[in-house]
N, CA, C and O atoms as a DFTB+ gen file, in Angstrom:
484 C
 N C O
     1  1    -107.938      44.493    -230.509
     2  2    -109.244      45.242    -229.832
     3  2    -110.265      44.233    -229.861
     4  3    -110.512      43.438    -230.768
     5  1    -110.859      44.380    -228.683
     6  2    -112.369      42.688    -228.725
     7  2    -113.663      43.477    -229.355
     8  3    -114.011      44.657    -229.402
     9  1    -114.132      42.391    -229.754
    10  2    -115.370      42.520    -230.322
    11  2    -116.307      42.201    -229.388
    12  3    -116.046      41.328    -228.560
    13  1    -117.452      42.816    -229.382
    14  2    -118.466      42.738    -228.548
    15  2    -119.677      41.945    -229.073
    16  3    -120.230      42.224    -230.137
    17  1    -119.994      41.102    -228.393
    18  2    -120.718      39.926    -228.898
    19  2    -122.347      40.673    -228.690
    20  3    -122.751      41.482    -227.855
    21  1    -123.042      39.985    -229.867
    22  2    -124.265      40.652    -229.990
    23  2    -125.145      40.117    -228.788
    24  3    -125.145      38.965    -228.354
    25  1    -125.997      41.333    -228.278
    26  2    -126.854      40.902    -227.220
    27  2    -128.471      41.190    -227.611
    28  3    -128.803      41.744    -228.659
    29  1    -129.296      40.776    -226.712
    30  2    -130.404      40.588    -226.596
    31  2    -131.053      41.898    -227.555
    32  3    -131.951      41.681    -228.368
    33  1    -130.480      43.248    -227.344
    34  2    -131.221      44.122    -228.124
    35  2    -130.805      44.369    -229.107
    36  3    -131.370      45.206    -229.810
    37  1    -129.483      43.630    -229.584
    38  2    -129.025      43.603    -231.157
    39  2    -130.104      42.690    -232.234
    40  3    -130.501      43.062    -233.338
    41  1    -130.381      41.559    -231.617
    42  2    -131.317      40.708    -232.275
    43  2    -132.515      41.051    -232.082
    44  3    -133.182      40.560    -232.993
    45  1    -133.319      41.780    -231.204
    46  2    -134.649      42.207    -231.225
    47  2    -134.630      43.734    -232.343
    48  3    -135.561      44.480    -232.648
    49  1    -133.651      43.757    -232.610
    50  2    -133.210      45.095    -233.679
    51  2    -133.591      44.367    -235.059
    52  3    -134.320      44.847    -235.927
    53  1    -133.141      43.479    -235.085
    54  2    -133.110      42.417    -236.619
    55  2    -134.712      42.366    -237.317
    56  3    -135.770      42.330    -236.690
    57  1    -134.530      42.376    -238.763
    58  2    -136.004      42.253    -239.013
    59  2    -136.257      40.666    -239.505
    60  3    -136.230      40.319    -240.685
    61  1    -136.511      39.758    -238.348
    62  2    -137.216      38.798    -238.341
    63  2    -138.298      38.775    -239.217
    64  3    -138.952      39.771    -239.528
    65  1    -138.528      37.409    -239.700
    66  2    -139.657      37.052    -240.429
    67  2    -140.801      36.499    -239.733
    68  3    -140.698      35.340    -239.332
    69  1    -142.136      37.292    -239.472
    70  2    -143.237      36.688    -238.848
    71  2    -144.008      36.241    -239.706
    72  3    -144.206      36.937    -240.702
    73  1    -144.597      35.093    -239.594
    74  2    -145.529      34.433    -240.442
    75  2    -146.607      34.091    -239.336
    76  3    -146.425      33.427    -238.316
    77  1    -147.832      34.728    -239.794
    78  2    -149.142      34.273    -239.485
    79  2    -150.153      33.301    -240.229
    80  3    -150.014      33.050    -241.426
    81  1    -151.140      32.785    -239.489
    82  2    -151.857      31.790    -240.424
    83  2    -153.234      31.594    -239.153
    84  3    -153.236      31.378    -237.941
    85  1    -154.299      31.804    -240.190
    86  2    -155.720      31.634    -239.240
    87  2    -155.562      30.145    -238.931
    88  3    -154.832      29.386    -239.570
    89  1    -156.341      29.796    -237.859
    90  2    -156.680      28.364    -237.256
    91  2    -157.981      28.225    -238.183
    92  3    -158.322      29.149    -238.923
    93  1    -158.695      27.005    -238.100
    94  2    -159.767      26.728    -238.288
    95  2    -160.838      27.180    -236.870
    96  3    -162.064      27.108    -236.946
    97  1    -160.192      27.582    -235.779
    98  2    -161.187      27.977    -234.982
    99  2    -161.255      29.528    -234.679
   100  3    -161.755      30.066    -233.691
   101  1    -160.755      30.003    -235.551
   102  2    -160.571      31.406    -235.714
   103  2    -159.556      32.198    -234.886
   104  3    -159.442      33.391    -235.167
   105  1    -158.813      31.698    -233.913
   106  2    -157.423      32.003    -233.387
   107  2    -156.470      32.092    -234.437
   108  3    -156.709      31.569    -235.526
   109  1    -155.348      32.742    -234.202
   110  2    -153.950      32.956    -234.984
   111  2    -152.788      32.315    -234.688
   112  3    -152.422      32.558    -233.538
   113  1    -151.983      31.496    -235.370
   114  2    -150.932      30.949    -235.072
   115  2    -149.806      32.044    -235.789
   116  3    -149.898      32.814    -236.744
   117  1    -148.862      31.757    -234.968
   118  2    -147.732      33.016    -235.273
   119  2    -146.369      32.012    -235.004
   120  3    -146.243      31.134    -234.150
   121  1    -145.655      32.345    -235.767
   122  2    -144.019      31.887    -235.466
   123  2    -142.883      32.432    -236.364
   124  3    -143.100      32.549    -237.570
   125  1    -141.726      32.758    -235.857
   126  2    -140.426      33.210    -236.409
   127  2    -139.792      32.507    -237.190
   128  3    -138.917      31.713    -236.846
   129  1    -140.230      32.760    -238.558
   130  2    -139.455      31.456    -239.816
   131  2    -137.713      31.132    -239.052
   132  3    -137.353      29.991    -238.762
   133  1    -137.171      31.895    -238.921
   134  2    -135.726      31.794    -238.864
   135  2    -135.547      30.954    -237.171
   136  3    -134.736      30.063    -236.922
   137  1    -136.240      31.370    -236.501
   138  2    -135.884      30.846    -234.748
   139  2    -136.642      29.580    -234.536
   140  3    -137.792      29.727    -234.121
   141  1    -136.205      28.327    -234.747
   142  2    -136.968      27.390    -234.441
   143  2    -137.648      26.980    -233.327
   144  3    -137.083      26.856    -232.241
   145  1    -138.654      26.790    -233.475
   146  2    -139.920      26.623    -232.243
   147  2    -140.109      28.092    -231.493
   148  3    -140.673      28.242    -230.409
   149  1    -139.653      28.903    -232.116
   150  2    -140.362      30.258    -231.802
   151  2    -141.734      30.558    -232.209
   152  3    -141.927      31.318    -233.159
   153  1    -142.843      29.947    -231.477
   154  2    -144.283      30.073    -232.084
   155  2    -145.074      30.291    -231.192
   156  3    -144.698      29.909    -230.084
   157  1    -146.277      30.882    -231.258
   158  2    -147.374      31.220    -230.250
   159  2    -148.691      31.163    -231.004
   160  3    -148.697      30.892    -232.204
   161  1    -150.085      31.474    -230.164
   162  2    -151.449      31.476    -230.577
   163  2    -151.875      32.663    -230.114
   164  3    -151.134      33.341    -229.403
   165  1    -153.215      33.104    -230.477
   166  2    -153.733      34.303    -229.977
   167  2    -155.087      34.551    -230.898
   168  3    -155.378      34.381    -232.082
   169  1    -155.690      34.996    -229.832
   170  2    -157.232      35.205    -230.123
   171  2    -157.093      35.828    -231.459
   172  3    -157.419      35.154    -232.436
   173  1    -156.682      36.940    -231.608
   174  2    -156.763      37.646    -232.911
   175  2    -155.170      37.777    -233.634
   176  3    -154.188      37.142    -233.248
   177  1    -155.187      38.602    -234.587
   178  2    -153.840      38.426    -235.471
   179  2    -153.128      39.437    -234.369
   180  3    -152.207      38.990    -233.685
   181  1    -153.540      40.725    -234.216
   182  2    -152.739      41.625    -233.251
   183  2    -152.141      40.789    -231.946
   184  3    -150.932      40.812    -231.716
   185  1    -153.157      39.977    -231.023
   186  2    -152.500      39.516    -230.203
   187  2    -151.475      38.874    -230.181
   188  3    -150.484      39.013    -229.463
   189  1    -151.839      37.659    -231.515
   190  2    -150.702      36.634    -231.737
   191  2    -149.246      37.356    -232.278
   192  3    -148.186      36.732    -232.217
   193  1    -149.319      38.574    -232.746
   194  2    -148.009      39.415    -232.899
   195  2    -147.354      39.765    -231.618
   196  3    -146.137      39.751    -231.435
   197  1    -148.190      40.056    -230.813
   198  2    -147.968      40.522    -229.457
   199  2    -147.060      39.678    -228.567
   200  3    -145.966      39.919    -228.056
   201  1    -147.869      38.599    -228.542
   202  2    -147.332      37.177    -227.792
   203  2    -145.913      36.536    -228.692
   204  3    -145.079      35.889    -228.059
   205  1    -145.739      36.760    -230.107
   206  2    -144.711      36.587    -230.750
   207  2    -143.605      37.179    -230.494
   208  3    -142.537      36.567    -230.489
   209  1    -143.708      38.460    -230.243
   210  2    -142.601      39.425    -230.084
   211  2    -142.050      38.974    -228.644
   212  3    -140.839      39.063    -228.439
   213  1    -142.968      38.457    -227.573
   214  2    -142.601      38.240    -226.378
   215  2    -142.092      36.508    -226.391
   216  3    -141.391      35.997    -225.518
   217  1    -142.515      35.967    -227.324
   218  2    -141.810      34.497    -227.383
   219  2    -140.561      34.792    -228.167
   220  3    -139.676      33.965    -227.947
   221  1    -140.183      35.918    -229.180
   222  2    -139.122      35.903    -229.594
   223  2    -138.119      36.668    -228.674
   224  3    -136.946      36.887    -228.975
   225  1    -138.695      37.027    -227.578
   226  2    -137.602      37.997    -226.603
   227  2    -137.182      36.613    -225.845
   228  3    -135.993      36.295    -225.858
   229  1    -137.960      35.940    -225.308
   230  2    -137.905      34.513    -224.546
   231  2    -136.777      33.559    -225.148
   232  3    -135.828      33.117    -224.501
   233  1    -137.037      33.319    -226.482
   234  2    -136.085      32.410    -227.319
   235  2    -134.749      33.113    -227.049
   236  3    -133.849      32.429    -226.563
   237  1    -134.571      34.148    -227.261
   238  2    -133.024      34.832    -227.816
   239  2    -132.574      35.005    -226.415
   240  3    -131.346      34.918    -226.390
   241  1    -133.027      35.196    -225.347
   242  2    -132.815      35.136    -224.090
   243  2    -131.812      33.958    -223.577
   244  3    -130.649      34.004    -223.176
   245  1    -132.838      32.762    -223.772
   246  2    -132.631      31.431    -223.489
   247  2    -131.118      31.023    -224.417
   248  3    -130.084      30.579    -223.917
   249  1    -131.294      31.241    -225.473
   250  2    -130.349      30.950    -226.618
   251  2    -128.818      31.806    -226.249
   252  3    -127.673      31.368    -226.349
   253  1    -129.213      32.963    -225.863
   254  2    -127.681      33.575    -225.273
   255  2    -127.034      33.125    -223.897
   256  3    -125.826      33.150    -223.660
   257  1    -128.010      32.719    -223.048
   258  2    -127.772      32.380    -221.851
   259  2    -127.018      30.839    -222.035
   260  3    -126.193      30.565    -221.164
   261  1    -127.239      29.883    -223.051
   262  2    -126.973      28.735    -222.874
   263  2    -126.030      28.643    -224.290
   264  3    -126.025      27.574    -224.902
   265  1    -125.375      29.588    -224.701
   266  2    -124.551      29.923    -225.589
   267  2    -124.982      29.314    -227.116
   268  3    -123.960      29.312    -227.803
   269  1    -125.760      28.968    -227.630
   270  2    -126.785      28.538    -228.630
   271  2    -126.723      29.916    -229.550
   272  3    -126.920      31.088    -229.231
   273  1    -126.302      29.191    -231.071
   274  2    -126.267      30.205    -231.847
   275  2    -127.537      30.519    -232.515
   276  3    -128.280      29.742    -233.114
   277  1    -127.650      31.606    -232.347
   278  2    -128.881      32.625    -233.033
   279  2    -128.778      32.804    -234.443
   280  3    -127.825      33.442    -234.890
   281  1    -129.735      32.266    -235.279
   282  2    -129.815      32.472    -236.620
   283  2    -130.117      34.038    -236.712
   284  3    -130.820      34.643    -235.903
   285  1    -129.434      34.645    -237.902
   286  2    -130.112      35.963    -238.287
   287  2    -131.210      35.735    -239.433
   288  3    -131.496      34.760    -240.128
   289  1    -131.719      37.080    -239.337
   290  2    -132.794      36.982    -240.371
   291  2    -132.050      36.878    -241.774
   292  3    -130.934      37.340    -242.007
   293  1    -132.929      36.135    -242.736
   294  2    -132.529      35.635    -244.266
   295  2    -132.422      37.331    -245.321
   296  3    -133.144      38.290    -245.050
   297  1    -131.749      37.341    -246.073
   298  2    -131.889      38.377    -246.664
   299  2    -133.068      38.097    -247.624
   300  3    -133.257      37.011    -248.172
   301  1    -134.004      39.431    -247.798
   302  2    -134.877      39.199    -248.820
   303  2    -134.505      39.283    -250.323
   304  3    -134.003      40.275    -250.851
   305  1    -134.785      38.221    -250.895
   306  2    -134.334      38.235    -252.426
   307  2    -134.921      39.577    -253.107
   308  3    -135.965      39.942    -252.567
   309  1    -134.497      40.365    -254.138
   310  2    -135.165      40.847    -255.067
   311  2    -135.896      40.293    -256.031
   312  3    -135.471      39.383    -256.743
   313  1    -137.102      40.823    -256.131
   314  2    -137.649      40.138    -257.278
   315  2    -138.115      41.038    -258.538
   316  3    -138.927      41.902    -258.208
   317  1    -137.882      41.029    -259.490
   318  2    -138.069      41.762    -260.541
   319  2    -139.525      41.977    -261.127
   320  3    -139.826      42.998    -261.746
   321  1    -140.330      41.023    -260.906
   322  2    -141.604      40.899    -261.023
   323  2    -141.894      40.138    -262.622
   324  3    -142.920      40.244    -263.293
   325  1    -140.839      39.480    -262.908
   326  2    -140.800      38.899    -264.339
   327  2    -140.029      37.537    -263.930
   328  3    -139.070      37.401    -263.169
   329  1    -140.753      36.565    -264.678
   330  2    -140.146      35.105    -264.748
   331  2    -140.573      34.160    -265.931
   332  3    -141.718      34.413    -266.306
   333  1    -140.050      33.289    -266.519
   334  2    -140.461      32.444    -267.459
   335  2    -140.983      31.432    -267.285
   336  3    -140.513      30.777    -266.356
   337  1    -141.999      30.902    -267.944
   338  2    -142.468      29.500    -267.532
   339  2    -142.677      28.731    -268.872
   340  3    -143.110      29.327    -269.858
   341  1    -142.421      27.630    -268.898
   342  2    -142.220      26.578    -270.059
   343  2    -143.690      25.831    -269.606
   344  3    -143.946      25.510    -268.446
   345  1    -144.644      25.616    -270.828
   346  2    -145.833      24.720    -270.568
   347  2    -145.999      23.840    -271.834
   348  3    -145.244      23.889    -272.805
   349  1    -146.819      23.223    -271.737
   350  2    -146.937      22.466    -272.857
   351  2    -147.946      23.169    -273.650
   352  3    -148.803      23.938    -273.215
   353  1    -147.680      22.699    -275.275
   354  2    -148.167      23.489    -276.285
   355  2    -149.379      23.632    -276.079
   356  3    -149.888      24.752    -276.094
   357  1    -150.232      22.281    -275.794
   358  2    -151.745      22.727    -275.650
   359  2    -152.293      23.416    -274.611
   360  3    -153.438      23.865    -274.665
   361  1    -151.384      23.571    -273.422
   362  2    -151.859      24.262    -272.562
   363  2    -151.753      25.974    -272.948
   364  3    -152.744      26.649    -272.667
   365  1    -150.645      26.615    -273.540
   366  2    -150.182      27.492    -274.157
   367  2    -151.601      28.000    -274.927
   368  3    -152.417      28.849    -274.569
   369  1    -151.563      27.071    -276.222
   370  2    -153.180      27.143    -276.917
   371  2    -154.210      27.391    -276.436
   372  3    -154.769      28.372    -276.927
   373  1    -154.897      26.711    -275.364
   374  2    -155.919      26.886    -274.283
   375  2    -156.091      28.483    -273.721
   376  3    -157.062      29.225    -273.870
   377  1    -154.706      28.771    -272.968
   378  2    -154.269      30.034    -272.347
   379  2    -154.468      31.167    -273.309
   380  3    -154.723      32.331    -272.999
   381  1    -154.276      30.539    -274.859
   382  2    -154.112      31.870    -275.570
   383  2    -155.383      32.165    -276.019
   384  3    -155.654      33.349    -276.216
   385  1    -156.403      31.121    -276.263
   386  2    -157.899      31.051    -276.861
   387  2    -158.658      31.919    -275.731
   388  3    -159.241      32.961    -276.030
   389  1    -158.604      31.341    -274.206
   390  2    -159.047      32.269    -273.363
   391  2    -159.181      33.654    -273.094
   392  3    -160.170      34.262    -272.684
   393  1    -157.723      34.189    -273.464
   394  2    -157.167      35.488    -273.481
   395  2    -158.023      35.915    -274.710
   396  3    -158.898      36.780    -274.726
   397  1    -157.718      35.358    -275.436
   398  2    -158.521      36.286    -277.050
   399  2    -160.118      36.276    -276.833
   400  3    -160.768      37.233    -277.254
   401  1    -160.706      35.291    -276.235
   402  2    -162.323      35.309    -275.799
   403  2    -162.705      36.193    -274.981
   404  3    -163.851      36.612    -275.145
   405  1    -161.749      36.858    -273.655
   406  2    -161.868      37.743    -272.738
   407  2    -161.131      39.179    -273.105
   408  3    -160.844      40.052    -272.286
   409  1    -160.851      39.223    -274.776
   410  2    -160.257      40.855    -274.876
   411  2    -159.383      40.871    -274.579
   412  3    -158.927      41.849    -275.171
   413  1    -158.106      40.202    -273.611
   414  2    -156.963      40.483    -273.101
   415  2    -155.915      39.808    -273.542
   416  3    -155.924      38.932    -274.407
   417  1    -154.865      40.282    -272.852
   418  2    -153.427      39.686    -273.744
   419  2    -153.310      38.368    -272.571
   420  3    -153.805      38.203    -271.456
   421  1    -152.558      37.692    -273.287
   422  2    -151.980      36.635    -272.562
   423  2    -151.146      36.342    -271.258
   424  3    -151.113      35.381    -270.489
   425  1    -150.442      37.627    -271.314
   426  2    -149.730      37.796    -270.030
   427  2    -150.739      38.242    -269.032
   428  3    -150.527      37.871    -267.878
   429  1    -151.815      38.979    -269.255
   430  2    -152.472      39.828    -268.444
   431  2    -153.788      38.567    -267.959
   432  3    -154.299      38.574    -266.839
   433  1    -154.040      37.871    -268.714
   434  2    -154.901      36.572    -268.211
   435  2    -154.461      35.763    -267.304
   436  3    -155.191      35.472    -266.357
   437  1    -152.759      35.074    -267.456
   438  2    -152.292      34.812    -266.614
   439  2    -151.742      35.336    -265.383
   440  3    -151.465      34.690    -264.373
   441  1    -151.631      36.409    -265.551
   442  2    -151.319      37.409    -264.101
   443  2    -152.688      37.344    -263.459
   444  3    -152.644      37.149    -262.244
   445  1    -153.590      37.432    -263.857
   446  2    -155.116      37.468    -263.468
   447  2    -155.454      36.053    -262.957
   448  3    -156.094      36.080    -261.905
   449  1    -155.225      35.014    -263.363
   450  2    -155.037      33.648    -262.756
   451  2    -154.358      33.419    -261.757
   452  3    -154.941      32.974    -260.768
   453  1    -152.994      33.640    -261.713
   454  2    -152.339      33.362    -260.919
   455  2    -152.545      34.149    -259.385
   456  3    -152.253      33.682    -258.284
   457  1    -153.188      35.589    -259.715
   458  2    -153.502      36.321    -258.626
   459  2    -154.844      35.781    -257.607
   460  3    -154.993      35.982    -256.402
   461  1    -155.632      35.118    -258.454
   462  2    -156.478      34.622    -257.977
   463  2    -156.222      33.383    -256.886
   464  3    -156.656      33.180    -255.752
   465  1    -155.235      32.587    -257.838
   466  2    -154.868      31.092    -257.042
   467  2    -154.051      31.850    -255.909
   468  3    -154.358      31.462    -254.782
   469  1    -153.227      32.692    -255.944
   470  2    -152.186      32.920    -254.869
   471  2    -153.152      33.751    -253.652
   472  3    -152.719      33.685    -252.502
   473  1    -154.535      34.578    -253.908
   474  2    -155.446      34.975    -253.270
   475  2    -156.253      33.900    -252.253
   476  3    -156.758      34.049    -251.141
   477  1    -156.150      32.897    -253.042
   478  2    -157.164      31.710    -252.626
   479  2    -156.859      30.753    -251.405
   480  3    -157.682      29.944    -250.977
   481  1    -155.166      30.989    -250.718
   482  2    -154.782      30.112    -249.960
   483  2    -155.666      29.859    -248.853
   484  3    -155.383      28.996    -248.022
């Protein structure tokens, strides 16, 4: 029994990772993480996504025509929301003091600080 080769429609249905970043001039840069060189820019976030879909279609069409291997999306790892971090004793002490001063748990303080840092990219 022959197995059918994946076609354009197959690849377009896969959950590829779109990455968007604002440029300094207010436009948006977009790329497909798994497809090297598949990128574009748009005046708005929505325009960048639409243009990226077109770029992805063209990227895959060319790869199929030329017999280039097309990477499939990477599986997204499951995250439990829990991780362990070892810190110097002095940092542990300073964080514990700050948590006490703010009337919160050490865990809640660290979550708050990490949330602010992650949001300030």
